[in-house]
N, C-alpha and C positions, 0 to 999 in steps of 0.2 A: 472527732475533736475539732471544735471551732477555733479558728486562729485569729487573733486580733492582729492586724498588720502594723499597728503601731508598737507592739512588742517585738522582741528580737527573734527573728526567724531567718533561716538560710536556705536558699535554693540548693536542690540536690546537685551534686557535682556529676559531670558527665560519666566518669568512670563508675560511680555508683549505679547510675541508671542503666549503663551498659551491662553490668554484672547482673542486675536484677533481671534484665531481658533475657540474658544467657540462662539464668536459673529457671525462669518460666519456660523457655524453649526446651531445656533438658527435661523438665517435669512433664510436659506434653508429649515429648518424644518417647518417654517412657510409657505413657498411656498409650501411645500408638503401637509400640512394640508389643505391649500386652495384648491390645485388641487384635493385632495381626496374628499372634500366636493362638488366641482363642478361635479366630476364624479359620485357621489352618486346621485346627484339630476338630472343631465342631461343624464346620461347613466346607469340607475339602472339595467338593464337586460343584459348589455354587459358582457360577460364572460371573455373578454380579458383585462378588465380594470386594474386588478392588475399587469398583465405583462407589460402593457403600462406604469404603474406608476413606476415600478421597473427600466425598461430601461430608462424612462425620468428622474428619479432621479439620475442615475449614469451619464447620459449625461449632466444634469443640473449642477451637482457638478463639473465634469471635466471641462466643458466649463466655468463655472464661474471663477475658479481659473486661467485657462490659459488666459482667455480674460482680466481679470483685472490686472494680472501681466504684460501682454504686453502692454495694453493701458494706465494704469494709474500708474503701478508700484507697486501697492498695492491693496489688496481686501478691501472691505468696512470695515471689522474688523480691518485690519491693519491701514487704515486711521484714524479709531477712536482712535487707540492706538499710533498713531504718529510714525509708522514705515513703511518702504518700502523696496523693493528688487531691488538690483542692481547687475551688473556683477563685477568681480574683478577689472576691469579697470575703474569703476565708471560710465559706460554707462547704459542706460536703456536696458531692456531685448528685444531681438528680439523673432519672433515667434519660431524660433528654440530653443532659450534658454528657452522659456516658456514651450515648449513641453518636452524638456529634463528634466526641474525641475518638471514637472507633472509626468513624468515617474519615477523619483527618489522619488517623494512623494508617489506614489503607492508602490513602493519597500519598503520604509521606513515604511509604514503603515502595511505590510504584517505580520511580526513577532510581533503582538501584540504593534505596534507603537515603537518597540525597536530602529528603525532607527532614531527617533527623539531625542533619549536620549543623543546623543553626544553634543548637544547644551549646556549641563550643564558643560562640561570639556574642550570643544574646546576653543582655545584661541579667535577664531573669531565667535563662536556661530554657527557653521555649522552643519547641519544634513546630512544624506545620500543625500538627494535631492540637498542640496547645494554643496556638494563634486562633484556630477555627473554633474550638470549644471554650476559649477564654478560661484556661486552667494553668496552674502551676504545679510543679513537682518540687516538694520542699522536704527538708530534714525533719525527722519527727522530734528530735531534741533540739530546743532553741539554743543559739550561741550569742556571743557578743555582737555579732554582725547584725545590723538593722536592715530590714528590707521594707521599705515604705511602699505604700501603694503606688502603682504607676501614675506619676503626675500627669495632669492634662497637658497633652502635647500642644505645641504651637500649630497655628493653622497649617495644615499640610499642603505641599504643592498640588496642582490640579492632577487628576488621574492621568490624563494625557497632556502633552504640551498643547498649548493653544494651537489650533490649526492655523497653518499658514495662509496669508491672503490668497484668494483664488488666483490662479494663474490666468493671464490673458489668453485669448483663443490662439493667438499667434505662437505663444510658448507650447501650447499643447500640440499645435501643427508642426512646429519645429521638432518636438520629441518624437512625433509619429514619423516624420520623414527620416530622422536619424535612425530609428528602429527599422524602417523599411530598407534603408541602405545597408544596415548591419545584417539584416536577414538575406538580402541579395548577395552580400559579400560571403557570409559564412556558408551559404549553400551552393556557392559556385562549383561546378558549371551547370546548375539545374536550369538557370534562366536561359541557356543556350539550347537546352534540350527539353524545353517546357511541354512540347506536344508528343514527344516520342519516348521520354524516360519518366519515371516517377521518382520522388525523393526517396533515398535510401536504397539499399541493396538486400534488405531482408525479405524473406518469402511472406512475412506476415502482411506486407503491403497488399498482397494479392486478395486476401479476404476482406480488407478494408474497402478495396476497390468494389468487391462484390456487394458489401453492405450499402454502398452508395448506389449501385445499379439496382438492388432489390428495393430500396426506398423509393427509387423512380418508377420500378414496375408496380409497387403497391399504391403509392399515392397519386401517380400522374395517369398510368395507363390502367389501374385497377385490376390487375391480373393476379395479384397475390395479397395475402394478408401481411401486415407489417411485422407482426411478432410471431408468426408461424409460417411454415413452408414445407412443401414435400419435394423441393427441387434439389435438395442435398442428399437425401437418403431414401430415394424413391423405393417402394411405395409408402414408406413411413412418413408421418408428418411430424415434425419437431418443433420445439419452441426455440425462439432466438433471444430469450430473455438474458441468458448469460453468454450469448454470443459477443465477442469483443468487438462491438460496433459503437462508434460514437453517434448515437441517435441526435444529439444536439447539433451535429454537423450534417448527418445523413439526410435529415428531414429538409433543411433548406437547400442541400445539394440536389435533392430530387428535382427541384424546380430549375437549378442552374444547368442541369443536363439537357434542357431543351435547347440550349445555345452552345454549350462547351461539350467537349469530349470527355470520357471518364478520366483520362490521364490529366488533362488540363484542370478539371475540377479538383482532383486529388491534390495537385500541386498548388493550386490556388488557395485551397483550405489549409495546407501546410504552412505556406508563407503567412497567411492571415493569422493563423494560430500563434506563430513565433512573435509577430508584431503586437498582436493583441495582448499576449502574456507579458510581454515587456512593458506595454502601455499601462496595463492593469496594476502591475508592481510599481511603476512610476507614480500612479495616482495614489496608491496606498501609502508610499513612503512620504509623498508631498503632503497628504492630509495629516500624517502623524508628526509634522514638524520639520520634515527635511527640506533642504533648499534645492534649487533647481539641479545643480551639478550632482549632489548626493542622491536626489531621486532619479536622476537619469542613470547613475551608476547602478542603483537598485534594480531598475528595470532591465538593464543589460545583464546583470548577475542572475536574474530569475529567468528571463525569457530565452537566454541564450546559453544557459549552462550546459555542460557535458551530459548531464542527465537527460535533459530534453532532446538535444541534438542526437544523443546515442539511441534514444528510444525512436526518434524519427528515422535514423538510419536503419533501424530493425524493422521499420513499417508499422510501429505502434502509434497510429494517428490519435487514438483516444487518450494515449498518455502524453502526447504532446500539447493537448488542449488544457493546459493548466491556468489559463486566464479565469477560468470560472472560480478557482480556489482563491485566487488573489482578490476578486471582486467580492467573494463571500466573506473573506476575512475582513475587509474593509467595512461592508454593511453590518456584519454581526458584531465586530468591536464597536462600532459607532452606536448600535442599538443597545448594546449592554452598558455603555458609559453615557448614556443620555439621561439628563436630569428630568424628573417628572413634576418638579415645582416651578420651573421656569415657565414663561409664557408659551402656550401651546405645547408643553412638555409631554403630556400624555399622548396627544395626536402625533407629535413627532416620533415618540417611542413607538407607536403603532405602525407608522409609515416605514421607519427604518426596519423594524422586524418583519414586516411584510415583504420589504425588498430583499432582506436577507433570506427569508424562507423561499422565495421564488429563485434566488440565485443558488440556494443549496439544492433545489429540485433540478436546475440546470447541470450542476455538478454531477447529480446522479444520472441524468440522461446522457451525460457525456462519458463517464466511466464509473461503474459501481465500485471499483477499487477506490477511486477518489472520493466517493460518497462516505465511506467507512472513514477515510482520513479526515475528511471535513467535519464529520460529527465529532470525532475525537479532538480535533484542533478546537472546536468551540467549547468543549469541556475544559481544555487546558487554558484557554483564554479566560474562561469563567473563573477558574481557580486562580489564575494570576491577577485578575482584577479584584477578587476577594482578598487576597494577600496585600495588593496594592493599596487598598482603602481601609485597611484594618483600623487605622487610627483616624479616620475621616468620617465625618457626619454627613458627607454629601449624599443626598437622597437618590441615589441611583438604583435602578431596579434590574440588575443583570439576570436574575433568575427568571423574572416575568418575561423579559425579552427573549431568553433562551427558549422557554416553553412555547411562546408564540411563534418563534422561528421553526421549531420542529413541528408544530401543528400545521403551519402553512405548507411546509416542505411535504409533510405526509399527505395533505390533500392533493398537492400537485403531482406527487409521485405515485398516487394510488393505482392508476392504470398499469403501471410497471411494477411497482413495489409488492402489491398483493399477489399477483402470479408468481414473482420470484420467491416469495416466502413460502408459497405452496410448492413450488418446484424443488426448493432446497430440502424439503422434508425427506427426500431420498438421498441419505447421506453417503450411499456407496460410491457415488461418483462426484458429489460436490465437495466434500471435505478433502482438503489436501494433507497428506502425511507430513509429519515433522521432517522427515529426512529430505523431502523436496524443499521445504521452506528453509532448512539450514543451508542448502546450496545457493539459493537466491536471496542471500542476506549481505548486508554491508560488512566489509572487512575493515577493522579500525586502521590497519596499516595502510590501507589504500583509499581511505575516505577522501582525503584532500589532494590525491595525486592520481586521479582515475579518468583522464581524458583519452579514450582509446581512439580518437579520430585526429589526434594532433599530428602534424606533419613531421615532427622531430622525434617524439618519444611515444607516439600512439601504437607503433608496432611492439615495442618493448612492454607497454601497458597491457595489450591485449594478450600477449604470450606469457608474461610472468606475473603481473599484478592481478589480472582478471582470469587467468587460466583459460583462455578461449572465449569467454563470455564477453560479448561486445555491448550489451545493454543493461541487463538486469541488476548485476552487482554494482553498478556505476553510482557513485555519490555526487561527484562533481563539485565538491566544495572548494572554492578559491582560497588559497592560502592568504591572499591579501585581504579578502572579505572577512575571514576568520579573525585576522589581526585587527581590522577596523571594528568588528563586532566586539572584541574584547575591550577596546578602548571605550566603546559606547556603554558597555555594562559597567565598567569601572567608573566612569564619570556620571552616568545617568541611570544608576542601577534601579532606582525606584520607578522612574518614568517608563523604563523599557522592561520592566519585570515580566509582564505577561508574554512578550515576544521571546525574551531569553528563556523563560520556563518552558514555553511551547516548543521552541526550537530544540532545547536539550532533551525533552521527553521524546520527541519523534526521532532524534538521532538514535537514542537508545532503542526505540521500538524497531527501527530500521536494521538493527543488528541481529534480529531474528531470535530464535529460541535459545541460542547459546552464544557466548562471546568468542569471537575468532580474531586472531591477530597473525598476519602473514600466513593465512590459510591453516592455522593450527588452533585447534579448539582448546580453549583454556579449561582446566579442571580445578576443582575446589576441595581442599581436604574436609572430610565430614565433621571433624571436631571444630574446625573453623566456622562451618556453617552453623553449628549449634551454638558456638560462642557469639555469633553475630545475632542470634535470636530470629534467624530467618526461616525459610520454607520447611527444612527438615523437621524442625520442632513444632511449629504451630500453624503452618499453612498461610501465614501473614507476611511472609517475606516477598521479595521482588517477584518470583514467578507464580505465587499463589498455588503451589503444587503440593498438596498434602501427600500424594503418592511418593514423593521422595522419602517420607518417612517409612513407607513400606520397603522401599529399596534398601534404606539403611538398616531396617530391622532384618532383612534377609541376609545382608552382609555381616552384621552383627551376630547373628545366631548361626551362620553357615560356614564363616570363614574364620580360620585361627587368628588371622591378622586383627580382626574385629574392627572396632570404630577408628583406632588411631591411624591405620594404614588404608583406609578406605577413601577413595576420591570419587567425586561426582562432577559431572559436567557443569561449568559455570552457568547457572540459569539466568535467564533474562526475563524482563516483564512481558515480552511478547507471549510467553507461555500462559501467564495469568490472563492476559487480554483474550487469548484464544479460548480459554476455558470458560471465562465468565461473560464473554461478549461474543454470542454466536456468530454474528455477521463476519467476524474475523476468520472463522474456520475454513471457508473456502479460499482465503488468500494464499496463493502460491508463492508470492514474492514479497516478503516483508521489506525489502530494500526500496520498494516503491513509496514507503512512508517518508522517505528522506525529502520528497517534494516540499512538505511543509517545513522542514528544517531549512531548505533553500530559500523559501519565502521569508522566513524569520531572520536568516543571516543577511539577506538583502535589505530588510528594513533596518536592522542593527547597522549595517555597513554604511547606510546612508546617513544616519546620525554620527557614526565614526568619522566619516570623511568630512562632515561639517565641522567637527571638533578640530580634525587636523587642519583644515583650512584656517580656522580662527587662530590656532597656535602659529601656523606658518605666517599668517599676515602679521601678527603681533611681532614676530622675531625678524621676519625678512621683508616685510612689506607686501605690496601687491604682486610683485614678481614672484616671491616665494609661494604665495597662494595659487597663482596660476600653475606654477611648476608642480605642485603637489596634485593638483587636478589632472594635469596631463599625464603625470607618472602613474596615477591610480588606474586611469583608463587604459594606459598603455600596458601596464602589467596584467590587467584582467583580460585584455584582448589577446595577449601573448599566451595566457594560460588556457584560454577557451578556444583558440583558433582551431577549426576543424578542416581547413581547405587542403586538398580538393574534397568536397563532400561527395559521398558515393551516391550513385544513381543507378537505376535499373531499367532496362528496356522493357517495353510493354508489348512488343511485337511478337505475335505467335504465328503458327503455321496457317497458310492460307486455306487450309481444309476447313476451319471453323467458319470462314465466311460463306463457303459453300453449304456448310451444314446448317447455318442460320436460314438458308432459303427453302429448306426441306420442311415437310410437315412434322408435327410434334412426334418425337420418339425419345427413348431413353438411351443414355450413353454409359458405357463402363470404361473408366480409366484405370490403367494398370501401370504400376502397382496399385492394388486396392488398399491404400492407406491414407493417412492424413496429408494429402497433397494440396497445398494452398493454391497451386497453379490451376487445379481443376475448377475451383470456384471462379477464378478470373476468366478461364476459357468459356465458362457458362455465360458470362457477361456478353460474349460475342455471339455464340450459337443459340443461347436461350433455351436449351433442352435439359430435362431433368437428369440427374446423375443417380446412379445406384449407390455411389459412395463418394461424398465430398468432405469438406472440412467444417468442423465445429469446435469452438474453444472448449466447451464442456459437453462432450457427446453423451446424450441420454442413452441409458442401457437399452431401451427398446428400439433405438435406431439401428442397433446392430443385429437385430433378430433375424432380418431377411438375409444379410450377408453370411452370417453364421450357419444359416440353414440351407445355403445354396452351395453344393460342392465345387462348382466352377469358380464362383467368386472367391471362395476360401482358398482354392488352389493358385489363384492369381494374387493372393495377398502374402505378406511376409509371415502372418500368423500360420498359415496353412502351408507355407513353403512352396514357392512357384512351382506349380505343376508337380506337387508332392515331391519336392526335391529332397526330402529326407530318405525317401526310398528309391527315387528315380534320379538319374542323371541323364543329361541330353544325349551324351556319347553312348550310353548304355541302355537307352529307352527300348530299342527293339529287342534286346536280349532278355530283358526282365518281364515284359508284357507286349503282346502284339498290339498294333495299332487298333485292330478291331475290338479288342477287350477294353482298350481306353475309351474308344468311341461308345461302346456299350455302357461304360461306367459314367461318362460325363453327358450323354445325350439328355437323360431327364432333366438335369440341371439347366441345359441350354434351352430345352423346350419351355421350362419355367420362365426363363428371361424373356423368350419370344412372346410368350402369352400375355405379358404385361407391357409389351411394347419395346423391349430391348432390340436395338438395331445395329450399334456399332461398338467395337472393342478397340480402344485406342492404347497402343503400347507407347509409353513416353521413354524413348531410348536414353535419355540423359538421366533418368531416374532409376533405370534398371541395370543391374550388374550384367556383364556379357553372358554368364552362365544362366542367369534368370531369363535373359531375353531369348536364349536358344531354347530353353525349356518351354516358354510360352509359345514360341513360333512352332515347335514340334507338336504342342498339344493342339493349338488352334488350327494351325495349317494343315498338318499331316494327319492327326487323329480325327478332328472334327470336320476337316475339309471345308473351312470358311474361306472365301475368297478375300483377297487383299483389295481393299477400296482406295487406299492412299498409302503413299510411301515416300518420305523425304528424310532430311537429316535429323528431324526432331521427333517425329512420330510415325508409327505404322499402324494402319486402320484395318481391322478385319470387320467384315459386314456379316451381320446375322439378318436372316429374312424375317421381318417382323411387322406388325401393324401398329398404328397409333395407339397409345395407351388411353384408357378410359379417363374422361375428365371427371374430376372429383370435386 
């Protein structure tokens, strides 16, 4: 039916649209139940039926909506409620309109259905999907109320505030000096222990020190390949594609190691990253219209947040390097909002896109976790800009800019990206289970009160709020920054829409697969899920998980309580992102997505502080303005304070210095497990290890260890010296030493044959009973001589030759 908008028509009320969605959800849910019952009866032994039902559920929901919008102008639920969908000009939808509306429907459902809430306050009851497809949902029967065509709007404000005049070089220098001072203050006493301790007390710092040393060995000395090595799991050669190494830092650090020690280089990179991150956020906020004070606060909020400093204390150098994200956000946003009709507009668009693509590749070379976050951030900014300019005729080309950015980044990342995609094809060890992702997610109750390094409440936060986790679940959102962000959104809602939208989406993604409050997982009644028209009915809700329909079908047909007393975990968009965006599947810690929220909050807080200063100056004069600025910085510094910052000594046993002077041989470190310190010790002695540390251990790397009885007996998996059947105190009573020697000698000969020379027992990593078992096995049964013994290690020597060079 064609509608003449000069006649009387009425937009559909929100409650009608909500009930129509619930009816559609219930109809599709019934279809899922029927299909599940058919599959159980007809294909009881087919392993792929659940996957088929998931895919079919998503296709069924998407096809149902698009087909009915195009062919009938309304779904069955909308027909029952007497409403239908039309374009702005009153014509029925084309297939292109239906597909655009469907894409907008998906985007509106991602942030917990927040995209549908605008139907409550918009004059024409439009949601995000209506804005994108330029459609309206109206009553079928006209009433006395007249709905005219949307009148031409007044010239809208610019997409972004006019960039502030460029700062003089001395202002940039002043900001850099302030951030350097804050970095030295917040990391005290690191400056006093610069050469003997590394920043943080987490063991992960050891394998980042190894990555710096490995880059030096590969690029300067030419002894190794940069992306493969046989030094960690000898004789197996493993890829370092998913090794948690910040290659964007490791490569320049390889040259710095010619003049600095490994510890000094690491600390210098850490302090540089803190300063550079703050300065990058300062530049972003300044370009978006912030004043000097607000931009300075934005840099401090982002560069010295508890999230960054907590990961620094854990030794996660690649997660501290967040300056690349801030610079990419600046370049990407400027490329997407650049006009192509102004003078040199096309050339300017190409240059900004080229710069953004190169910066995106640096994000990937810094941390592949952040590469996934940066790509999703660019999509959110694109959607925010599209919503921001919906009434504007400004000739911007955000889609062209985004495609150019991805193309340039793909070309720059090809040496790393292509092998990573090939390596990820083995899903047995790459994809992280949801149970792990649930643990490393942001808890809403502690999102804004999670500074585990604070001198006053840090211990309480670590013990109660974070349950022992020092870095992963930390959000680090400042309460003052959130308050200033709310002020900015209320006063400048359209100007800051892309940043508010992006920050909110990433906060939701950081919550992980399910919603948790105070360490309790929230559940959702099944009937409420159906009433909301969400995932259990059509696969189009926040989690995009059609298999929830299968779970509900099982409850409905197998439990007397049925649908009304069935509860499911409150699903979050991370589930849908994990299903439909494969690069997210190896993500172990969704909480790391909060870094984008921190950047957006910093940008919004800069605008909020500017508004607060203006209000204070109007009411109390210059003195009030200065007081507001001082109070804002004081509150933020008090919230973020981490002094004294933890540090860790990098001194080890003097035996490794002597080992470094010996010919090439292979070393066994006990316990044979993921010991980060083994990698660091290798940076001193330079000898291959039978078992080192890798962030994502490839399955083939464990083949040699699992096939050698001696190595397995010295590992927790094998039980130190077969501890399940033997105890050190009862060793002679169960088996004679000769029998043990006969049992383990073939494994010992195998180690000797490929160059094994030393077995190093790390006393601090071994339980006393395990240490006694290892001593009895190596010293008494195998008669290996002790080469070195001190408080830290005991070294047994195997007679061996140098391994073959490969």
